[in-house]
C-alpha positions in Angstrom: 27.4 12.7 43.3 25.7 15.8 42.1 28.2 15.3 38.8 27.2 11.8 38.0 23.5 12.6 38.3 24.2 15.5 36.2 25.9 13.5 33.4 23.2 10.7 33.8 20.5 13.1 33.3 22.5 14.5 30.2 22.5 11.4 28.5 19.3 10.4 29.4 18.0 13.5 28.1 19.9 13.7 24.6 20.3 10.0 24.1 23.7 9.7 24.9 24.8 6.0 24.8 21.0 5.1 25.3 17.4 5.7 23.9 16.0 9.2 25.1 13.7 9.2 28.2 12.5 12.5 29.0 11.1 10.6 32.5 14.1 9.2 33.4 16.4 12.6 32.9 14.0 14.5 34.9 14.0 12.2 37.7 18.1 12.1 37.6 18.5 15.9 37.1 16.5 16.2 40.7 18.7 14.0 42.0 21.6 15.9 41.0 20.0 19.0 42.2 19.3 17.4 46.1 23.3 16.0 46.0 24.5 20.1 45.0 22.7 21.4 47.7 24.9 18.5 49.9 27.8 19.3 47.6 28.1 22.6 49.0 28.7 21.9 52.7 31.6 19.7 51.6 33.7 22.5 49.7 33.4 20.6 46.2 32.6 22.1 42.8 29.5 24.2 42.8 27.1 22.5 40.1 24.0 24.2 40.7 23.8 26.5 38.3 24.5 24.1 35.5 22.1 21.6 37.0 19.4 24.4 37.3 19.8 25.0 33.6 19.4 21.5 32.4 16.3 21.1 34.9 14.5 24.0 33.2 15.2 22.6 29.8 14.2 19.2 30.9 10.9 20.6 32.3 10.3 22.8 29.7 10.4 19.6 27.0 8.2 17.4 29.4 5.6 20.6 29.2 5.8 20.3 25.3 5.6 16.7 25.2 2.4 17.0 28.0 0.8 19.4 25.8 1.0 17.4 22.6 -0.8 14.6 23.8 
């Protein structure tokens, strides 16, 4: 599940196939982070480091958007 939510977050963040929406991307990356912790108990691929990188990038973009308002 974490890989699906990661890809959704990436699409919303970059605007791939949809309009760009950083808040929706932040929601999906948080879901991806939650499921990455669940996945580690079932010996699935560890997405945590990849998710953390995108999450920090999205969070930084949100912070910039709030400062500019």
